N, CA, C and O of each residue as an XYZ file, in Angstrom:
756
protein
N       0.806     -1.206      0.000
C       0.000      0.000      0.000
C       0.848      1.268      0.000
O       0.315      2.364     -0.179
N       2.144      1.139      0.196
C       2.952      2.354      0.244
C       3.025      3.045     -1.112
O       3.352      4.230     -1.174
N       2.729      2.336     -2.200
C       2.775      2.968     -3.515
C       1.696      4.040     -3.657
O       1.822      4.923     -4.506
N       0.642      3.981     -2.846
C      -0.410      4.986     -2.928
C       0.055      6.337     -2.391
O      -0.410      7.386     -2.837
N       0.964      6.300     -1.445
C       1.365      7.537     -0.792
C       2.684      8.082     -1.311
O       3.111      9.155     -0.884
N       3.324      7.390     -2.197
C       4.611      7.847     -2.707
C       4.474      8.208     -4.173
O       3.530      7.799     -4.849
N       5.401      8.952     -4.629
C       5.460      9.280     -6.046
C       6.924      9.368     -6.431
O       7.796      9.402     -5.563
N       7.198      9.405     -7.716
C       8.590      9.523     -8.122
C       9.123     10.859     -7.647
O       8.403     11.857     -7.627
N      10.351     10.869     -7.276
C      10.911     12.077     -6.683
C      11.658     12.907     -7.716
O      12.746     13.418     -7.447
N      11.072     13.039     -8.890
C      11.628     13.921     -9.906
C      11.381     15.350     -9.467
O      10.266     15.689     -9.071
N      12.386     16.183     -9.530
C      12.192     17.552     -9.045
C      11.235     18.323     -9.938
O      11.272     18.214    -11.164
N      10.393     19.090     -9.308
C       9.480     19.965    -10.035
C      10.162     21.310    -10.181
O      10.411     21.986     -9.183
N      10.464     21.706    -11.391
C      11.186     22.944    -11.637
C      10.187     24.074    -11.793
O       9.218     23.961    -12.543
N      10.428     25.157    -11.085
C       9.561     26.316    -11.191
C       9.888     27.076    -12.469
O      11.039     27.074    -12.905
N       8.879     27.739    -13.091
C       9.092     28.322    -14.421
C      10.140     29.417    -14.485
O      10.885     29.480    -15.463
N      10.231     30.283    -13.485
C      11.161     31.407    -13.575
C      12.527     31.098    -13.013
O      13.505     31.754    -13.373
N      12.619     30.115    -12.140
C      13.886     29.801    -11.512
C      14.132     28.312    -11.626
O      13.571     27.541    -10.847
N      14.958     27.880    -12.577
C      15.159     26.446    -12.766
C      15.842     25.771    -11.580
O      15.751     24.552    -11.435
N      16.527     26.541    -10.728
C      17.206     25.946     -9.580
C      16.272     25.729     -8.399
O      16.573     24.926     -7.516
N      15.135     26.437     -8.368
C      14.199     26.333     -7.247
C      13.345     25.083     -7.396
O      13.031     24.662     -8.510
N      12.977     24.499     -6.278
C      12.151     23.304     -6.267
C      10.761     23.650     -5.749
O      10.624     24.467     -4.838
N       9.734     23.036     -6.320
C       8.386     23.187     -5.786
C       8.336     22.445     -4.461
O       8.843     21.327     -4.359
N       7.737     23.046     -3.452
C       7.857     22.479     -2.126
C       6.646     21.683     -1.674
O       6.797     20.782     -0.848
N       5.456     21.968     -2.173
C       4.286     21.328     -1.598
C       3.614     20.359     -2.558
O       3.442     19.188     -2.222
N       3.233     20.817     -3.738
C       2.530     19.960     -4.686
C       3.501     19.364     -5.686
O       4.502     19.984     -6.046
N       3.195     18.160     -6.128
C       4.012     17.451     -7.100
C       3.442     17.676     -8.494
O       2.279     18.055     -8.631
N       4.249     17.447     -9.536
C       3.677     17.481    -10.880
C       2.559     16.446    -10.991
O       2.674     15.348    -10.447
N       1.504     16.781    -11.675
C       0.291     15.975    -11.664
C       0.523     14.567    -12.216
O      -0.024     13.601    -11.685
N       1.317     14.441    -13.259
C       1.529     13.118    -13.846
C       2.366     12.216    -12.946
O       2.346     10.996    -13.109
N       3.102     12.801    -11.996
C       3.937     12.017    -11.097
C       3.353     11.977     -9.688
O       3.979     11.436     -8.777
N       2.183     12.532     -9.503
C       1.617     12.692     -8.167
C       0.974     11.404     -7.668
O       0.600     10.528     -8.449
N       0.856     11.316     -6.360
C       0.187     10.193     -5.730
C      -1.315     10.441     -5.735
O      -1.766     11.561     -5.500
N      -2.076      9.407     -6.000
C      -3.527      9.536     -6.056
C      -4.140      9.716     -4.676
O      -5.298     10.119     -4.565
N      -3.390      9.427     -3.631
C      -3.877      9.618     -2.269
C      -3.163     10.792     -1.603
O      -3.788     11.572     -0.883
N      -1.878     10.919     -1.837
C      -1.086     11.958     -1.171
C      -1.485     13.374     -1.538
O      -1.605     14.234     -0.666
N      -1.690     13.622     -2.826
C      -2.055     14.979     -3.253
C      -3.431     15.393     -2.744
O      -3.578     16.520     -2.271
N      -4.458     14.524     -2.821
C      -5.746     14.925     -2.234
C      -5.666     15.166     -0.727
O      -6.346     16.048     -0.202
N      -4.843     14.390     -0.036
C      -4.699     14.626      1.404
C      -4.080     15.998      1.672
O      -4.438     16.667      2.641
N      -3.161     16.406      0.819
C      -2.580     17.747      0.973
C      -3.640     18.829      0.779
O      -3.676     19.812      1.519
N      -4.498     18.641     -0.216
C      -5.526     19.657     -0.451
C      -6.602     19.631      0.630
O      -7.183     20.669      0.947
N      -6.871     18.459      1.197
C      -7.790     18.401      2.334
C      -7.189     19.167      3.504
O      -7.893     19.874      4.226
N      -5.873     19.018      3.685
C      -5.192     19.736      4.769
C      -5.241     21.251      4.560
O      -5.161     22.009      5.526
N      -5.371     21.692      3.323
C      -5.525     23.125      3.049
C      -6.988     23.559      3.074
O      -7.305     24.654      3.539
N      -7.878     22.705      2.574
C      -9.293     23.070      2.468
C     -10.028     23.055      3.794
O     -10.898     23.895      4.024
N      -9.698     22.119      4.672
C     -10.406     22.009      5.954
C     -10.209     23.246      6.843
O     -11.190     23.729      7.409
N      -9.004     23.775      6.989
C      -8.875     25.007      7.784
C      -9.601     26.199      7.165
O     -10.129     27.046      7.885
N      -9.630     26.268      5.830
C     -10.387     27.346      5.190
C     -11.874     27.208      5.488
O     -12.559     28.197      5.751
N     -12.367     25.975      5.445
C     -13.766     25.731      5.782
C     -14.055     26.036      7.244
O     -15.114     26.571      7.571
N     -13.118     25.700      8.124
C     -13.296     26.000      9.546
C     -13.332     27.509      9.778
O     -14.115     28.004     10.588
N     -12.476     28.233      9.058
C     -12.481     29.692      9.176
C     -13.810     30.258      8.681
O     -14.380     31.151      9.308
N     -14.302     29.736      7.558
C     -15.596     30.175      7.037
C     -16.714     29.845      8.022
O     -17.599     30.669      8.255
N     -16.679     28.649      8.599
C     -17.698     28.258      9.573
C     -17.665     29.131     10.818
O     -18.710     29.480     11.368
N     -16.457     29.483     11.263
C     -16.342     30.355     12.435
C     -16.886     31.746     12.123
O     -17.593     32.340     12.937
N     -16.554     32.261     10.941
C     -17.060     33.580     10.558
C     -18.579     33.559     10.428
O     -19.253     34.508     10.830
N     -19.111     32.488      9.873
C     -20.559     32.364      9.711
C     -21.257     32.285     11.068
O     -22.282     32.934     11.278
N     -20.710     31.498     11.983
C     -21.353     31.368     13.295
C     -21.248     32.659     14.095
O     -22.159     32.992     14.854
N     -20.157     33.385     13.937
C     -20.042     34.685     14.614
C     -20.977     35.714     13.996
O     -21.586     36.511     14.709
N     -21.091     35.698     12.666
C     -21.924     36.671     11.966
C     -23.395     36.534     12.362
O     -24.084     37.525     12.604
N     -23.859     35.285     12.423
C     -25.259     35.048     12.749
C     -25.515     34.943     14.251
O     -26.665     34.802     14.669
N     -24.481     35.007     15.054
C     -24.633     35.013     16.501
C     -25.111     33.700     17.089
O     -25.884     33.689     18.048
N     -24.657     32.592     16.521
C     -25.040     31.292     17.060
C     -24.377     31.077     18.419
O     -23.291     31.605     18.660
N     -25.009     30.315     19.311
C     -24.345     29.982     20.574
C     -23.105     29.131     20.311
O     -22.972     28.504     19.260
N     -22.217     29.126     21.276
C     -20.925     28.473     21.100
C     -21.071     26.987     20.781
O     -20.341     26.472     19.934
N     -21.985     26.296     21.429
C     -22.141     24.859     21.187
C     -22.623     24.598     19.757
O     -22.209     23.617     19.140
N     -23.471     25.443     19.237
C     -23.942     25.290     17.867
C     -22.870     25.752     16.877
O     -22.777     25.229     15.767
N     -22.069     26.726     17.282
C     -20.991     27.232     16.425
C     -19.949     26.178     16.128
O     -19.424     26.124     15.015
N     -19.635     25.325     17.118
C     -18.667     24.254     16.879
C     -19.167     23.285     15.812
O     -18.385     22.808     14.989
N     -20.448     22.997     15.822
C     -21.020     22.118     14.806
C     -20.932     22.723     13.416
O     -20.645     22.027     12.443
N     -21.182     24.025     13.329
C     -21.089     24.706     12.030
C     -19.651     24.714     11.536
O     -19.393     24.502     10.351
N     -18.715     24.958     12.448
C     -17.295     24.957     12.072
C     -16.897     23.578     11.549
O     -16.246     23.474     10.510
N     -17.283     22.520     12.263
C     -16.929     21.165     11.839
C     -17.587     20.818     10.507
O     -16.968     20.188      9.650
N     -18.824     21.225     10.335
C     -19.546     20.933      9.089
C     -18.885     21.618      7.890
O     -18.702     21.002      6.839
N     -18.533     22.881      8.054
C     -17.905     23.615      6.946
C     -16.496     23.108      6.673
O     -16.080     23.036      5.517
N     -15.753     22.753      7.724
C     -14.406     22.208      7.525
C     -14.471     20.890      6.762
O     -13.665     20.643      5.865
N     -15.434     20.048      7.125
C     -15.606     18.775      6.422
C     -16.002     19.006      4.972
O     -15.487     18.338      4.075
N     -16.905     19.939      4.733
C     -17.360     20.224      3.375
C     -16.218     20.757      2.510
O     -15.988     20.250      1.412
N     -15.511     21.761      2.988
C     -14.423     22.348      2.196
C     -13.304     21.339      1.975
O     -12.759     21.242      0.876
N     -12.960     20.586      3.020
C     -11.927     19.562      2.874
C     -12.348     18.479      1.897
O     -11.541     18.027      1.084
N     -13.605     18.057      1.971
C     -14.093     17.026      1.056
C     -14.123     17.482     -0.383
O     -13.727     16.742     -1.284
N     -14.587     18.690     -0.603
C     -14.648     19.218     -1.973
C     -13.242     19.354     -2.550
O     -12.995     18.966     -3.691
N     -12.323     19.906     -1.761
C     -10.963     20.076     -2.274
C     -10.282     18.728     -2.489
O      -9.520     18.572     -3.443
N     -10.542     17.757     -1.622
C      -9.963     16.429     -1.802
C     -10.503     15.735     -3.034
O      -9.740     15.129     -3.786
N     -11.808     15.811     -3.254
C     -12.411     15.204     -4.446
C     -11.873     15.884     -5.701
O     -11.559     15.217     -6.686
N     -11.767     17.202     -5.665
C     -11.256     17.947     -6.819
C      -9.849     17.473     -7.182
O      -9.570     17.170     -8.342
N      -8.970     17.411     -6.186
C      -7.584     17.042     -6.481
C      -7.462     15.571     -6.861
O      -6.664     15.223     -7.731
N      -8.242     14.708     -6.221
C      -8.183     13.279     -6.571
C      -8.604     13.056     -8.016
O      -7.960     12.300     -8.743
N      -9.680     13.709     -8.433
C     -10.139     13.541     -9.814
C      -9.179     14.224    -10.789
O      -8.974     13.732    -11.899
N      -8.598     15.337    -10.392
C      -7.619     16.023    -11.231
C      -6.417     15.116    -11.495
O      -5.989     14.970    -12.640
N      -5.877     14.513    -10.448
C      -4.728     13.627    -10.598
C      -5.120     12.371    -11.379
O      -4.378     11.924    -12.253
N      -6.285     11.807    -11.064
C      -6.728     10.595    -11.766
C      -6.945     10.867    -13.253
O      -6.571     10.050    -14.094
N      -7.545     12.008    -13.576
C      -7.775     12.343    -14.985
C      -6.452     12.536    -15.720
O      -6.293     12.074    -16.850
N      -5.515     13.211    -15.088
C      -4.218     13.439    -15.731
C      -3.474     12.127    -15.940
O      -2.881     11.901    -16.995
N      -3.509     11.269    -14.933
C      -2.783     10.013    -15.068
C      -3.489      9.046    -16.010
O      -2.825      8.283    -16.711
N      -4.808      9.059    -16.041
C      -5.545      8.190    -16.963
C      -5.322      8.634    -18.402
O      -5.099      7.807    -19.287
N      -5.382      9.938    -18.630
C      -5.225     10.467    -19.986
C      -3.758     10.612    -20.383
O      -3.452     10.792    -21.561
N      -2.848     10.535    -19.409
C      -1.414     10.741    -19.621
C      -1.121     12.110    -20.216
O      -0.217     12.267    -21.037
N      -1.907     13.104    -19.786
C      -1.717     14.484    -20.239
C      -1.945     15.416    -19.068
O      -2.922     15.284    -18.331
N      -1.041     16.349    -18.906
C      -1.225     17.394    -17.907
C      -1.586     18.666    -18.668
O      -0.729     19.506    -18.943
N      -2.862     18.792    -18.999
C      -3.297     19.931    -19.789
C      -4.473     20.625    -19.110
O      -4.827     20.312    -17.973
N      -5.057     21.550    -19.812
C      -6.098     22.409    -19.255
C      -7.401     21.655    -19.004
O      -8.247     22.150    -18.258
N      -7.594     20.483    -19.596
C      -8.876     19.776    -19.487
C      -9.009     18.939    -18.227
O     -10.100     18.445    -17.942
N      -7.948     18.763    -17.468
C      -8.056     18.028    -16.211
C      -8.851     18.817    -15.177
O      -9.595     18.229    -14.392
N      -8.707     20.119    -15.165
C      -9.412     20.952    -14.191
C     -10.928     20.920    -14.373
O     -11.636     20.775    -13.377
N     -11.468     21.047    -15.591
C     -12.924     20.963    -15.712
C     -13.484     19.585    -15.354
O     -14.596     19.478    -14.838
N     -12.715     18.539    -15.627
C     -13.171     17.203    -15.230
C     -13.254     17.125    -13.713
O     -14.221     16.599    -13.163
N     -12.232     17.652    -13.037
C     -12.235     17.662    -11.574
C     -13.326     18.584    -11.041
O     -13.963     18.267    -10.036
N     -13.549     19.715    -11.697
C     -14.615     20.623    -11.293
C     -15.983     19.990    -11.426
O     -16.879     20.249    -10.623
N     -16.140     19.161    -12.443
C     -17.398     18.430    -12.628
C     -17.674     17.529    -11.426
O     -18.791     17.497    -10.910
N     -16.656     16.802    -10.988
C     -16.829     15.897     -9.846
C     -17.077     16.672     -8.555
O     -17.943     16.301     -7.762
N     -16.319     17.749     -8.344
C     -16.515     18.548     -7.135
C     -17.894     19.204     -7.136
O     -18.520     19.329     -6.083
N     -18.364     19.615     -8.288
C     -19.705     20.182     -8.393
C     -20.787     19.167     -8.089
O     -21.809     19.510     -7.495
N     -20.575     17.913     -8.492
C     -21.529     16.865     -8.141
C     -21.599     16.671     -6.632
O     -22.673     16.423     -6.084
N     -20.444     16.786     -5.952
C     -20.434     16.648     -4.489
C     -21.243     17.769     -3.849
O     -22.058     17.526     -2.959
N     -21.018     18.989     -4.304
C     -21.763     20.130     -3.739
C     -23.242     20.001     -4.066
O     -24.088     20.251     -3.207
N     -23.567     19.615     -5.294
C     -24.962     19.456     -5.679
C     -25.655     18.353     -4.925
O     -26.827     18.481     -4.570
N     -24.942     17.257     -4.672
C     -25.530     16.161     -3.907
C     -25.781     16.585     -2.466
O     -26.749     16.143     -1.848
N     -24.918     17.436     -1.932
C     -25.095     17.908     -0.563
C     -26.301     18.839     -0.451
O     -27.044     18.788      0.529
N     -26.492     19.689     -1.461
C     -27.611     20.627     -1.415
C     -28.917     19.966     -1.818
O     -29.989     20.488     -1.511
N     -28.851     18.842     -2.490
C     -30.046     18.079     -2.816
C     -30.612     18.381     -4.184
O     -30.616     19.523     -4.644
N     -31.094     17.323     -4.824
C     -31.762     17.489     -6.108
C     -30.839     17.320     -7.289
O     -29.706     17.802     -7.284
N     -31.326     16.640     -8.292
C     -30.556     16.405     -9.513
C     -30.301     17.704    -10.280
O     -29.192     17.887    -10.783
N     -31.281     18.619    -10.392
C     -30.980     19.866    -11.101
C     -29.841     20.657    -10.454
O     -29.027     21.260    -11.153
N     -29.784     20.652     -9.124
C     -28.690     21.355     -8.451
C     -27.360     20.664     -8.686
O     -26.325     21.325     -8.773
N     -27.374     19.343     -8.788
C     -26.137     18.622     -9.089
C     -25.603     19.028    -10.452
O     -24.407     19.274    -10.603
N     -26.477     19.101    -11.440
C     -26.031     19.501    -12.776
C     -25.616     20.966    -12.817
O     -24.663     21.326    -13.507
N     -26.331     21.811    -12.078
C     -25.973     23.226    -12.047
C     -24.586     23.412    -11.431
O     -23.724     24.065    -12.020
N     -24.373     22.837    -10.245
C     -23.088     23.024     -9.572
C     -21.948     22.345    -10.319
O     -20.833     22.865    -10.346
N     -22.210     21.202    -10.920
C     -21.138     20.552    -11.657
C     -20.743     21.368    -12.885
O     -19.557     21.484    -13.194
N     -21.715     21.932    -13.583
C     -21.362     22.767    -14.744
C     -20.710     24.066    -14.294
O     -19.792     24.553    -14.954
N     -21.168     24.636    -13.186
C     -20.551     25.860    -12.665
C     -19.106     25.618    -12.252
O     -18.213     26.366    -12.649
N     -18.870     24.581    -11.460
C     -17.509     24.283    -11.014
C     -16.613     23.947    -12.200
O     -15.443     24.330    -12.222
N     -17.147     23.242    -13.172
C     -16.363     22.881    -14.348
C     -15.979     24.120    -15.150
O     -14.834     24.252    -15.580
N     -16.928     25.023    -15.350
C     -16.643     26.252    -16.107
C     -15.650     27.143    -15.365
O     -14.736     27.700    -15.972
N     -15.829     27.273    -14.076
C     -14.904     28.110    -13.290
C     -13.510     27.487    -13.280
O     -12.513     28.205    -13.357
N     -13.430     26.160    -13.186
C     -12.130     25.492    -13.211
C     -11.440     25.668    -14.557
O     -10.233     25.903    -14.617
N     -12.205     25.553    -15.633
C     -11.624     25.744    -16.964
C     -11.130     27.174    -17.132
O     -10.013     27.399    -17.597
N     -11.961     28.140    -16.754
C     -11.548     29.537    -16.881
C     -10.319     29.816    -16.029
O      -9.373     30.457    -16.486
N     -10.334     29.336    -14.794
C      -9.198     29.573    -13.908
C      -7.930     28.927    -14.421
O      -6.852     29.516    -14.334
N      -8.045     27.727    -14.954
C      -6.866     27.054    -15.462
C      -6.339     27.736    -16.719
O      -5.126     27.873    -16.881
N      -7.227     28.164    -17.606
C      -6.781     28.912    -18.788
C      -6.108     30.210    -18.386
O      -5.071     30.570    -18.942
N      -6.689     30.915    -17.424
C      -6.125     32.178    -16.964
C      -4.752     31.960    -16.341
O      -3.810     32.691    -16.649
N      -4.628     30.963    -15.471
C      -3.348     30.714    -14.819
C      -2.301     30.213    -15.798
O      -1.121     30.538    -15.666
N      -2.720     29.422    -16.783
C      -1.779     28.956    -17.797
C      -1.232     30.137    -18.586
O      -0.027     30.219    -18.826
N      -2.103     31.048    -18.989
C      -1.655     32.228    -19.712
C      -0.797     33.123    -18.823
O       0.177     33.715    -19.288
N      -1.158     33.221    -17.548
C      -0.390     34.048    -16.622
C       1.014     33.496    -16.462
O       1.987     34.250    -16.484
N       1.128     32.175    -16.300
C       2.450     31.551    -16.164
C       3.247     31.686    -17.450
O       4.457     31.913    -17.417
N       2.570     31.545    -18.581
C       3.258     31.608    -19.863
C       3.780     33.020    -20.126
O       4.849     33.186    -20.713
N       3.034     34.031    -19.696
C       3.408     35.417    -19.976
C       4.284     36.035    -18.899
O       4.731     37.172    -19.048
N       4.537     35.312    -17.824
C       5.326     35.882    -16.740
C       6.753     36.147    -17.213
O       7.400     35.266    -17.779
N       7.227     37.331    -16.986
C       8.583     37.695    -17.371
C       8.712     38.181    -18.798
O       9.824     38.490    -19.226
N       7.630     38.265    -19.557
C       7.705     38.751    -20.926
C       7.612     40.270    -20.950
O       7.083     40.884    -20.023
N       8.120     40.859    -21.996
C       7.981     42.296    -22.193
C       6.570     42.596    -22.675
O       5.843     41.690    -23.083
N       6.179     43.868    -22.628
C       4.807     44.238    -22.966
C       4.416     43.843    -24.385
O       3.323     43.315    -24.591
N       5.285     44.088    -25.373
C       4.912     43.738    -26.745
C       4.842     42.219    -26.928
O       4.064     41.731    -27.747
N       5.648     41.471    -26.171
C       5.560     40.014    -26.231
C       4.253     39.523    -25.613
O       3.662     38.557    -26.095
N       3.800     40.190    -24.539
C       2.527     39.823    -23.912
C       1.367     40.089    -24.851
O       0.444     39.280    -24.944
N       1.404     41.227    -25.553
C       0.328     41.532    -26.494
C       0.278     40.493    -27.612
O      -0.801     40.071    -28.029
N       1.451     40.084    -28.094
C       1.497     39.083    -29.151
C       0.956     37.751    -28.653
O       0.185     37.094    -29.352
N       1.357     37.342    -27.438
C       0.866     36.075    -26.876
C      -0.631     36.144    -26.628
O      -1.337     35.160    -26.848
N      -1.128     37.289    -26.174
C      -2.553     37.445    -25.912
C      -3.341     37.363    -27.213
O      -4.398     36.735    -27.258
N      -2.833     37.996    -28.278
C      -3.556     37.959    -29.539
C      -3.543     36.555    -30.124
O      -4.527     36.140    -30.738
N      -2.448     35.809    -29.949
C      -2.411     34.439    -30.449
C      -3.348     33.547    -29.645
O      -3.939     32.619    -30.196
N      -3.489     33.818    -28.350
C      -4.376     33.018    -27.505
C      -5.824     33.186    -27.934
O      -6.588     32.221    -27.937
N      -6.210     34.408    -28.297
C      -7.587     34.655    -28.694
C      -7.811     34.428    -30.184
O      -8.897     34.709    -30.690
N      -6.811     33.927    -30.890
C      -6.985     33.562    -32.282
C      -6.796     34.699    -33.262
O      -7.111     34.542    -34.442
N      -6.291     35.840    -32.817
C      -6.066     36.975    -33.705
C      -4.597     36.953    -34.094
O      -3.729     37.342    -33.312
N      -4.330     36.497    -35.300
C      -2.947     36.421    -35.761
C      -2.737     37.407    -36.902
O      -3.683     37.855    -37.550
N      -1.494     37.722    -37.120
C      -1.160     38.585    -38.235
C      -1.539     40.032    -38.007
O      -1.908     40.729    -38.953
N      -1.458     40.497    -36.776
C      -1.761     41.898    -36.529
C      -0.668     42.779    -37.133
O       0.499     42.394    -37.196
N      -1.063     43.932    -37.561
C      -0.146     44.880    -38.177
C       0.815     45.423    -37.128
O       0.400     45.843    -36.048
N       2.105     45.409    -37.456
C       3.135     45.944    -36.575
C       3.728     47.181    -37.253
O       4.565     47.038    -38.145
N       3.313     48.407    -36.849
C       3.787     49.604    -37.551
C       5.293     49.824    -37.391
O       5.931     50.367    -38.292
N       5.859     49.418    -36.277
C       7.297     49.608    -36.072
C       8.101     48.721    -37.015
O       9.132     49.139    -37.543
N       7.635     47.514    -37.221
C       8.317     46.604    -38.141
C       8.221     47.139    -39.571
O       9.198     47.100    -40.319
N       7.048     47.636    -39.944
C       6.867     48.182    -41.289
C       7.765     49.407    -41.496
O       8.381     49.564    -42.550
N       7.830     50.267    -40.482
C       8.674     51.461    -40.580
C      10.141     51.072    -40.700
O      10.876     51.660    -41.493
N      10.577     50.074    -39.912
C      11.961     49.637    -39.968
C      12.281     49.027    -41.332
O      13.368     49.250    -41.863
N      11.355     48.263    -41.904
C      11.570     47.699    -43.226
C      11.664     48.792    -44.286
O      12.443     48.679    -45.232
N      10.857     49.869    -44.124
C      10.929     50.983    -45.070
C      12.281     51.692    -44.959
O      12.861     52.081    -45.972
N      12.775     51.858    -43.749
C      14.092     52.480    -43.565
C      15.177     51.616    -44.188
O      16.061     52.126    -44.876
N      15.115     50.315    -43.950
C      16.098     49.406    -44.525
C      16.040     49.425    -46.063
O      17.075     49.358    -46.726
N      14.841     49.514    -46.613
C      14.707     49.567    -48.074
C      15.296     50.855    -48.631
O      15.960     50.834    -49.667
N      15.057     51.991    -47.946
C      15.661     53.255    -48.403
C      17.172     53.201    -48.334
O      17.841     53.684    -49.248
N      17.727     52.632    -47.288
C      19.187     52.519    -47.153
C      19.750     51.633    -48.258
O      20.780     51.950    -48.852
N      19.069     50.520    -48.531
C      19.543     49.626    -49.577
C      19.495     50.316    -50.947
O      20.395     50.140    -51.768
N      18.424     51.109    -51.187
C      18.291     51.844    -52.460
C      19.364     52.926    -52.552
O      19.893     53.177    -53.635
N      19.690     53.565    -51.438
C      20.686     54.632    -51.449
C      22.083     54.072    -51.666
O      22.923     54.738    -52.272
N      22.349     52.858    -51.184
C      23.671     52.244    -51.338
C      23.892     51.768    -52.759
O      25.042     51.604    -53.166
N      22.838     51.538    -53.534
C      23.016     51.048    -54.905
C      23.308     52.110    -55.830
O      23.484     51.858    -57.022
């Protein structure tokens, strides 16, 4: 059973600093199907507990009832984050691709969990499509953000236009430089 909690120890190189190592999460294709979700549960449960505490304080619940709300929200947030990461890792390893489509698949599963908790099949489909769309948008945004990090402004504009499918935009500086080069070549002849 130790294979469930271990993964290959290939270093995860950060994009801007090749010497730096990623410290908490592993690359998805090399990640453990149990270890990574446990890490996200460890992050999601305290966030849920904080939300539950804020909710119980906001509504003025008695202390004994507040503990129940805190535990309920911690369990919910931890469960959703664990399901999300487990399905994300499973989808990546099943498909053998670490691409943008793993997040919507995981969002679909996490949305089903939230929908099942709130009750009703229509809510399950609503939350699963919502979580899937938000996961896809977030993953596309973060992928573009990572790709454009450290680029100059004109390089970012070019990458942004290629991302949205607008290619071949007019570059007036390039045209002006070509005109100058053509005049120089004509003058030298």
